[in-house]
C-alpha positions in Angstrom: 86.3 156.0 32.1 89.0 154.9 29.4 88.6 153.6 25.7 89.4 149.9 25.0 91.2 148.8 21.9 87.6 147.8 20.7 86.2 151.3 21.5 89.0 152.9 19.4 88.1 150.5 16.7 84.5 151.5 16.8 85.3 155.1 16.8 87.8 154.5 13.7 85.0 152.9 11.9 82.6 155.7 12.6 84.8 158.3 11.6 85.7 156.7 8.5 82.1 155.9 7.7 81.2 159.5 8.3 83.7 161.0 6.3 83.4 158.8 3.3 79.5 157.9 3.2 78.1 160.9 4.9 80.2 164.4 4.8 82.2 164.1 1.5 79.4 162.9 -0.4 77.2 165.9 0.9 79.7 168.2 -1.1 81.1 166.1 -3.9 80.6 165.9 -6.7 77.4 168.2 -6.6 79.8 171.2 -5.7 82.0 171.1 -8.7 81.8 174.0 -10.8 82.9 172.6 -14.1 81.8 175.9 -16.0 83.9 178.4 -14.2 86.1 176.3 -12.0 86.3 175.8 -8.3 83.5 174.6 -6.1 79.9 176.1 -5.4 79.8 175.6 -1.6 77.1 177.7 -0.4 74.3 175.4 0.4 71.1 174.9 2.4 70.3 171.7 4.6 69.3 169.8 1.5 72.3 170.8 -0.7 70.6 173.2 -2.7 72.7 176.3 -3.7 71.7 179.5 -1.9 74.3 181.8 -3.5 77.0 181.0 -6.3 79.5 183.5 -4.9 82.9 181.9 -3.6 84.7 182.4 -0.5 88.4 182.2 -1.3 89.0 180.5 2.2 87.0 177.8 1.4 88.0 177.4 -2.1 91.3 176.5 -0.8 90.2 174.7 2.1 88.1 172.3 -0.3 91.1 171.8 -2.6 93.3 170.9 0.4 90.8 168.4 1.5 90.1 166.4 -1.9 94.1 166.3 -2.5 94.5 165.1 1.2 91.8 162.4 0.5 93.7 161.4 -2.6 96.9 161.4 -0.8 96.2 159.6 2.4 92.6 157.7 1.9 92.3 156.5 -1.9 93.8 157.9 -5.0 90.2 158.3 -6.5 90.3 160.1 -10.0 87.4 162.3 -8.7 89.1 163.8 -6.0 92.3 164.6 -7.9 90.4 166.3 -10.6 88.2 168.1 -8.0 91.4 169.4 -6.3 92.6 170.6 -9.9 89.4 172.5 -10.4 90.0 174.3 -7.0 93.9 174.7 -7.7 93.2 176.5 -11.1 90.4 178.4 -9.9 92.6 180.0 -7.1 95.5 180.6 -9.5 93.4 182.4 -12.1 91.1 184.6 -10.1 92.0 184.8 -6.6 95.2 186.9 -6.4 95.0 190.6 -6.7 98.0 192.5 -8.8 99.5 193.3 -5.4 100.1 189.5 -4.6 97.6 189.5 -1.9 94.6 187.2 -2.1 90.9 188.2 -2.0 88.3 186.9 0.5 85.3 186.8 -1.8 84.7 186.6 -5.4 81.9 185.9 -7.9 81.1 182.5 -9.3 83.3 183.4 -12.2 86.0 185.2 -10.1 85.4 188.6 -10.0 86.9 190.3 -6.9 84.3 191.5 -4.5 86.6 192.2 -1.3 89.9 191.6 0.5 90.3 191.5 4.1 93.0 192.7 6.3 94.7 189.3 7.3 96.5 186.9 5.2 94.1 183.6 5.9 93.2 182.9 2.3 97.0 182.5 1.9 97.5 180.2 4.4 94.8 178.0 3.0 96.2 178.4 -0.6 99.8 177.2 0.9 98.2 174.0 2.3 96.0 173.3 -0.9 98.9 173.9 -3.2 101.2 171.7 -1.0 98.6 168.8 -0.8 97.9 169.2 -4.7 101.5 169.3 -5.7 101.9 165.9 -3.8 98.9 164.4 -5.3 99.7 165.7 -8.8 103.4 165.7 -8.8 103.3 169.3 -10.1 106.5 171.1 -9.5 104.7 174.4 -10.4 102.3 173.8 -7.5 105.1 173.0 -4.9 106.7 176.2 -6.1 103.8 178.2 -5.5 103.1 176.7 -2.1 106.5 177.2 -0.8 106.4 181.1 -2.3 103.2 181.7 -0.5 104.5 180.2 2.6 107.3 182.8 2.5 104.9 185.5 2.1 103.0 184.4 4.9 105.8 184.6 7.2 106.6 188.0 6.1 103.0 189.1 6.7 103.5 187.4 10.0 106.6 189.0 11.0 105.6 192.3 9.6 108.0 192.3 6.9 105.0 192.7 4.8 102.7 195.3 5.8 98.9 194.7 5.5 96.2 197.8 5.9 95.6 198.1 9.6 92.2 197.5 11.1 93.0 199.6 14.0 94.6 202.6 15.0 97.9 202.7 17.2 96.0 203.9 20.1 95.8 200.4 21.8 98.1 197.9 20.0 97.3 194.2 20.4 98.1 190.9 18.8 95.9 187.8 18.2 96.7 184.2 18.8 95.2 183.4 15.2 98.6 184.4 13.7 100.9 181.8 15.3 98.1 179.5 15.5 97.4 179.1 11.6 101.0 179.4 10.9 102.0 176.3 12.8 99.3 174.4 11.0 100.2 175.6 8.0 103.8 174.8 8.5 102.9 171.3 9.8 100.8 170.5 6.5 103.5 171.7 4.4 106.1 169.8 6.0 103.9 166.8 5.7 103.3 167.0 2.1 106.2 168.4 0.1 108.5 169.7 2.8 110.3 172.7 3.7 113.3 173.5 5.6 111.8 176.7 7.3 108.9 174.6 8.8 110.5 173.2 12.2 112.2 176.5 13.1 109.2 178.4 12.6 106.8 176.2 14.4 109.1 176.1 17.1 109.2 179.9 17.4 105.1 180.3 17.0 104.5 177.8 19.7 107.2 179.7 22.2 105.0 182.9 21.4 101.9 181.1 22.3 103.3 179.7 25.3 105.0 183.2 26.6 102.2 185.6 25.7 98.8 183.8 25.2 98.8 180.9 27.9 98.2 182.4 31.4 98.8 179.8 33.8 98.2 182.0 36.9 94.6 182.4 35.7 94.2 179.2 33.9 93.4 180.7 30.6 94.3 180.9 26.8 93.9 184.7 25.6 92.7 185.4 22.2 94.1 188.8 22.0 96.8 190.4 24.3 99.1 193.5 24.4 102.4 193.2 22.2 104.1 192.2 25.5 101.8 189.6 26.2 99.9 191.6 28.8 95.9 191.3 29.0 94.2 194.3 27.7 91.4 195.0 30.2 88.8 196.3 27.7 85.8 194.3 26.5 87.7 193.4 23.3 90.6 192.4 24.9 88.9 190.3 27.6 86.9 188.2 25.3 87.8 184.5 25.0 87.2 181.8 22.2 87.6 178.4 23.7 86.9 176.6 20.7 89.9 178.5 18.9 92.3 178.1 21.7 91.2 174.3 21.9 92.2 174.1 17.9 95.4 175.6 19.1 95.8 173.0 21.9 95.7 170.1 19.5 98.1 171.6 16.8 100.6 171.6 19.5 99.7 168.0 20.7 100.2 167.3 17.0 103.5 168.8 17.0 104.5 166.8 20.3 103.2 163.5 18.5 105.6 164.3 15.7 108.5 165.1 18.0 108.1 161.6 19.7 105.7 162.7 22.2 107.8 165.7 23.3 107.0 165.9 27.1 106.9 169.8 27.3 104.6 170.2 24.2 102.4 167.5 25.6 102.1 169.4 28.9 101.4 172.8 27.0 98.7 171.5 24.7 97.1 169.8 27.5 97.2 172.7 29.8 95.5 174.6 26.9 92.9 172.2 26.5 92.3 172.0 30.3 91.8 175.6 30.7 89.6 176.2 27.8 87.5 173.3 28.3 86.7 174.7 31.9 85.9 178.1 30.5 84.0 176.8 27.3 82.0 173.7 28.1 78.4 174.5 28.6 77.5 172.4 31.8 73.9 172.9 31.6 73.3 172.2 28.0 76.5 170.8 26.6 78.6 171.8 23.9 81.5 174.5 23.4 80.3 177.9 24.0 81.4 180.6 21.3 82.7 183.3 23.4 83.4 184.2 27.1 85.0 186.9 29.1 88.2 186.1 30.8 86.9 187.7 34.2 83.5 186.4 33.7 81.9 189.8 32.6 79.4 190.4 30.0 80.5 189.5 26.4 79.8 192.0 23.8 79.0 189.8 20.7 75.4 188.8 21.0 76.2 185.2 19.4 78.2 184.5 22.5 76.3 181.7 24.0 75.6 179.8 20.7 77.0 176.7 19.7 78.7 177.0 16.2 80.1 173.7 14.3 83.5 174.0 14.4 84.5 174.5 18.0 83.0 171.1 18.4 85.2 169.6 15.7 88.3 171.0 17.1 87.4 169.8 20.4 86.6 166.2 19.2 90.1 166.0 17.8 91.9 167.8 20.8 90.4 165.6 23.4 90.8 162.4 21.3 94.4 163.3 20.9 95.1 164.2 24.3 93.8 160.6 25.5 95.9 159.0 22.8 99.2 160.9 23.9 98.5 160.7 27.7 96.2 157.8 28.5 94.6 160.1 30.9 91.0 158.8 31.2 89.8 162.5 31.6 90.3 163.0 28.1 88.3 159.9 26.8 85.3 161.1 29.0 85.5 164.5 27.5 86.0 163.3 24.2 82.7 161.0 24.7 80.8 164.2 25.9 81.5 166.3 23.1 81.3 163.7 20.6 78.0 162.6 21.6 76.8 166.1 21.9 78.0 167.2 18.5 76.6 164.2 16.5 73.3 164.2 18.4 72.6 168.0 17.7 74.7 169.2 14.7 74.5 166.2 12.3 71.5 166.1 9.8 71.3 162.2 9.8 68.7 162.2 6.9 70.7 164.8 4.4 74.1 164.5 5.6 76.9 166.9 6.7 76.1 169.2 9.9 74.0 172.3 10.5 76.5 175.1 11.3 74.7 177.1 14.1 72.7 176.2 17.0 71.1 178.1 19.9 72.4 177.4 23.4 69.8 174.9 24.0 70.9 172.8 21.0 67.9 173.8 18.7 69.0 174.6 15.1 69.4 178.3 14.4 69.5 178.3 10.9 69.8 175.5 8.2 72.3 176.6 6.0 75.4 174.2 5.8 77.6 176.4 3.5 78.2 180.0 3.5 81.2 182.3 3.4 82.6 180.8 6.6 81.4 177.3 6.5 82.2 174.5 3.9 83.8 171.3 3.7 86.8 171.9 6.2 86.3 171.4 9.8 84.1 168.7 9.9 85.6 166.4 7.3 89.1 167.6 8.7 88.0 166.3 11.9 86.8 163.2 10.7 89.6 162.7 8.5 92.2 163.5 11.2 90.6 161.4 13.8 90.5 158.4 11.3 94.2 159.0 10.6 95.4 159.2 14.0 93.4 156.2 15.5 94.6 154.1 12.6 98.1 154.9 13.4 97.5 154.3 17.1 95.7 150.9 16.5 98.5 149.7 14.2 101.0 150.2 17.1 98.9 148.2 19.7 
């Protein structure tokens, strides 16, 4: 199958309506914490609050979303004021005295825990940069660029983080170059930074050299420092949705560079390999974990369907189709789109459930917790809306 211009127009209208009339209204303004700042995002299916703690990741992600909507969709005062709630809360409460950010704080910002990685910082970069563009704040822009520099230092080992493992079996994950690519892309798109292009190229090269295994048609989640496969249960575990997210980051970079053919081919190979390994041919949807050699996976949730891999696959398949015109990607996009909106979307109360059993039944009803909030779904709907609008204008 292929998508006609009318089909793409209908998809644009669908994603636009879902974003602005379903997903965003589920979260805002009800989640604005006008008393303490930031957002109250841990919510049940009906929007009721199940916990008033705050995940720093999601505070940054929500700030990014609101500022991005203001910058790219409509300059609504509510969105800018909401982004300021997040920006101020992150600044006041979410940095430890050593400069590292927390992962989990109380409603009023008292620290609960940090984690052994710097993803809170990457989300602060994109949040501060988007808010700087929306508000014109030079302070926010300076902070975004400063924290981006810290992230580079963490990523390269110049700044050390507390290790999670001993040195017995060293490894590295695809998560660091992946998240840094997208962080740099967002920084570049909002306020700009001369470091972005060069570092994006380095991180893409690392993924291609060390994580993409063309001989076995796979994208590894973890490898040894030299890129070799670690033949132990953790080293063999694949996360198809995560690799597919990385694929669309690379396809987006290809698009930024005038459909760079090398990057198009790399992103499409990553998508191809992990669709084959991740798509559930029996029930539909992207499975959570697989073993590179088809052995049993340790994590008990390995065959569940989480919300975010579906979001990333919707983006990746649509973008691959728009960039290449390959009908296979239109077919895959329709499959994952239809599955996700049939099973995850709560048509009565808005937004998506986060966790399904393999057969597509709802595992639990929360729509917001320490890991799920207004990011993967609204980003998917926003990104698809944007890329379709640009594509249709070019016709």
